[in-house]
N, C-alpha and C positions, 0 to 999 in steps of 0.2 A: 504493500500500500504506500510505499515511499514515493516522494516526488523530489527529483534532483535535476539540476541543470535544465535542459530543454523540456523534460517531462513536467517540470514545475511551470514553466511559461505556457506550455500547451494546456496543462491542466487548468490554469487560471483563466485562460481564454474560453475553455469549454465550460467552466463553472459560471463565468459571467453571463452565459447564455441562459442559465437556469434561475438565477437569483438577482436581486437588486444590487447587492454588493457581495464580494467574496474574497477571502484571503486564506491561504494554506500555509500552515506551519508544519514542516516535516523535519524531524531530528532523528537522532540515533534510537530513540525509544518511543516516538510518538508521530502520528500523522493526524493533525487536527484541522478541521475546516470551519472557518467562521463566516457566517453569512447574515445578511439582512434580508428578511422575507416577510410576507404578509402575515404569517402566523407561525408559531413553533412547529405545528404539525406539518405544514407545507414545507418549511425550511428543512426539517429532518428528512422528510420524504425525498426532497430534491437532492440533498447532499448524498444520501445513501444510493440513490439512483445514479448520480454522477460518478461516485466512487466505483460502484460495481461495473458500470459501462466502461469507464476509462481504463480500469485495470482488468477488464474481461472476466469478471466474476459473475456467478449465477445470481439472478435477482433474489433478494432476501438473504443472501449468504452472510451479510453483515449485521442482521437484525439482533442476534444474540451475542455479537462480538464487539459491539461498539457502545459508547456512552454518549448522551446528548444533554446539553444544558440550554436553557432559554432565558431571555430577560436578564435579571440581575444574577442568575446562576451562571450564565455564560460570561458576563462581565467579570464576576468574581473569579471564575476559573482562569481566565487569561491573566488576571492580575496575580493570582497565586503561582501560575506557571512562570511569569516574568520574575517573581520574587524568589524563585528557587524552592518554594514550598512543595511543588509538585514534581521536582526533579528526583532522579534516582539518588543522586548525591545532594544532600541538603545545601541550598545556597550556591550551587555551582554557577559560575559566571557565563558560560558559553551560551546559555539560553538567550541572554539579552542580544547578543550578536545575531543569533538565529532569528529572533523576532524582528530585528531591524532589517535583516536581509529579506525576510518574508514580506515585510511591508514595502520595501523597495521593489521587489519583484511584482507585487500586486499593483503598485503604482505604474510600473512600466507596462503591465498588461492591461491597464485601465479597468481593473476589476473591482477597485475600491472607490468609495465615495466618502462623504463627510463623516458618516457614523463609524465605519471601521478604521478610517485614518485617525480619527480622534481616539478611538478605543486603543489602537496599537500604540499611539504616541503616549497616552496616559499609562499604558502598561509598562513602557520603557521607563517612564518617570518613577513609577511605583517600584520597579525592580531596582533602579539605581538607589532610591531612598532606602530600600530594605538592606542594601549592602553598605550604605554610609551611615544610616541612623541606628542600625542594630548590629549585633555581632554574629548574625546568622552565617556569614561567610568567613568568620574568623579562622576556621580550620583550613581555608584556602585549598580545599580538595576539589577533585574533578572526577569524571568517570574513569579517567586513566589511573588516577590514584586508587580508586576502588577496585579496578581490575588487578592491579598489583597486589592489593590487600587480599583479594580473592585467591590469587595464585599462591600467596604465602600460606593461606589457610589450607589450600588443597595440597601444596607441596612444600612442607617446612624445610628448614636448612637451606635457605636461599643461596648461601655462600658456596654450596656444593652443586648448585643447579645450573643447567645450560638453558637459557631463555632466548627466544627469538622474537623480535618485533617486526610485524609485517606492515610496512608503510613508513612514511617519513613526514606526514602532515602534522597538524597541531596535536591531535590526540595521541598519535604514535610517538611524537617527540617527547611529550610529557611522560608517557609510559616509560620510554627509554631512560629519561633522566631520573625518574623515581626508582627504577630498577637499579640504576648505577648508584644512587644515594643509599639504597638498602644493601649494597654490597653483593650483588648477584655474582655468581661464580664466573659465568661466561655469557656475554651479551652479543647477539648478532642482529643486525638490521638488514632486512630484505626489502628492496624497493625497485621499481621500474627504472627510475632515474638515479644513477649512481652519483652524478654530480651534485644533486640535491642532498644526498645522504652523507657525503664525505665529511662535511663540517659537523653535522650532528654526531657522527660516529667518533670524530676526534674529540669532541667535548665530553662524551660519556665513556670513552675507551672501549668502543664496540668494533667488531668486525663488520665488514660490508659485503653482502653477497647479492648478485643479480637475481631477478625474479625467476629466470629459467633454472636456477639452482634451488628453488623452493623445496622440492621434494627431498633433496639431500640435506638441506638445513633442518627440515622437520624430523628426518631420521636421526639427526644428531642432537635433537633438543628434548628437554623434559617438558617444556611449555612453550606455546606460541600465543602471543597477544596480537590479534589482527585488527588493524584500524586503517583501512584504506577504502576508497570509494570504488565500487565495482557495480556492473550491471547484473552479474550472475556470480555464483560462488566460485572463488578462486582456489580454495582448498577442498578437494574432492577425495572420495575414498581411494580412487586409483592412484592418487599422489602419495599415499601413506603406505610405506613398506610394513610388512608384518613386524610386530614388536614383542619383546619380552618384558619391557619396562613401561610404566605408566606414561601416557602423554596427555597433557592438558591443553585443550584448544579454547581460548577465550575470544569470542567474536564480538567486537564492539561496533560492527557495521550494520546499517540498514540502507539498502538491501543486504542480505547475508553475505558474508565473506566465506564462511565455513559451511559446507553442505551438512545439514543435520544428519545425513546418513553416515557421516564419519563416526558419529557416536555409537554406531552399531558394531564398529570394529573392536576387536579384543584389545584391552588395555588403553583404549582411547576414550576420553571424556570430553564432551563439547558443552561449553557454557556460554551464555550470551548476556545481554544487558539485564535481562529479567533476573538473573542470578545475583546481580550486584545488590539487590535489596537486602540480602543477608548481612553484608558488611556495612550498609548504611543505617541499619536499624539502631545500632548503638549510638551513632552520631546524633540521631534524632532525639534520643532520650537525653543526651547531654545538653542539647540546645533547645529543650522544651520551652524555657522561658523566653528565649529570643524568638521562637516561632510564634508565641502569643503576641509579641510586639509587632511582628510582621503582619499577623492576622488583623491587628488593629489598623495598620496602614492600608491593608486591602479593603477593610470595611469603609474607611473614610474615603478612599479613592472611588469605591463603587458608588457610594452616595453622591459624590461630586459628579461622576459621569452621568448618573441618572438625572440629576438636577439639570445638567447641561442638555440632555436629551429633551427633557420636559420644556426647558426654556426655548430650545430650538423649535420644537413642535408648536409651542405657543406662538412664537414669532412667525412661523409659517402660516398658522391659522389666522393670526391677525392680518397678515399680508393678504390672505385670500379674502377675508371679510372686507378689508378696505377696497380691494379690487372690485369685489361684487358691488359694494355701495357706490363706488365711483362710477361704475358702468351704469347703474340705475340712475344716479344723479345726472350724468351727462345725457342720457337718453331723454329723461323727463325735461331737463333744462333746454335741450335742443327743441323739443316739441313746444315748450312755453315761449321760447324766444322767437319762433316762427310766427307766433300770434302777436308778439310785441315788437315787430320790426319797425313800427312807427315811433318807438321810443329812441331817444338819442343814445349813442354808445355809452355815455356816462351812466344813464339809468339802467341800461342792460347789464353793465358791470355790477351795479348794486344788486340786481337780481342774482347774478352769478355768485357774488359774495354771500348773499343770504342762503342760497342753496348749499354752498360749501359749509357755512356755519351750522346750518341745521343738520347736515350729515355728520359733522364732527360731534355735535352735541348728542345726537342719537346713538352714535357709536361708542361714546365714552363708557357707558355701563357694560356692554358686552365685551369691549376690549379689556376692561379691568377684570371681568370674569374669566376671560381667557388667560390673562397673566396670572391669575390666582388659582387656575385649575390644578387639581391634584393628580390627575391621571389622563392618559390618552383618551379614555372613554368619555370623560367629562368634556374634553375639548371637542370631540366629535359630536356630542349631543348639542353643544352650543352652536356648532357650525350647521348642523342639520336643521336647527330652528330657523336659520336664515337661508335654507335651501341650498347649502354648499355641501357637496359630497367629498369623499376622500380624494378622488381624482382631481377635482377642482383645486383642493388645497395643495396637493403635490405639485401642481403646475406653477405655484407661486414660488 
């Protein structure tokens, strides 16, 4: 279900055909679709239909495998994601960059409008405040740190172990540095581009091997941490020679880097990002108080965003009401002035001013009611009383 590179751009364009606004956040452990739709039910239906069609899945396949939030629940969820509360590793910082990149991609694809742009921008602000105003990110950990912790749990005595890192991007680089700082016995970095890998290897004291030697490296290793972007699994069963000693494969990629079938081989265990929950549970207990502080920030930001939505909807409704009243006034004024053509221009202007003044006076009370409306439903009821439907209001 992941969206990367061109699939993200194409996905956003396809999504924009189904909903008013759409944004996709796709990371190593989540694919989330945020949309603006006429109703929660319609939004959920169109998102699930879009996902199943785009990824070639049977209709209804995602019904029991997905979660959905609407209204303030959706707002709160994105703010929690941005704050690091919903990450595998509490407070991890990469999610902010991923949300920013998702927003940029949605802007480029012209799939977002005012509501999702404001939502994502507010989420970035909440996420930044969570990391500056609380100690939720004090541990300065990441998924790569958690992967090394998991490897140590599964294979103790790291100083006697041979570990390979597949990839040389940000996550792979962090994993390599953490392994080196923990005193790993032998570290090997495998990557497509050796030029990009050489500097990293020199910093962490690792050997460098080309990607076409991956099978040989796996045969020599006790563990492999895979963090590289691929379209299909790179580590497959046919690449792994029969073994008499345990092999741990930790897959940090989405889409998968390690074929799950590798776990069926003797002495081979495959673990992915879902398994990192075990090593992050203790961190969450230690930072329970900081998490409560962040939840407070999320609550405040959710209320602020909802207030902004209501004020925007009220402003839109007021504009629609004024436009309708102006249309009626000009129509009636034109009819009256046709009968008053014998009056001098000065007197006709007096009639125009009178009509405008009456309109403003009559609008004062309904405009104040719209400004003080406590819900979208109340705004709509006021508009309906003046014969303005939702489509008319949206045009303003």
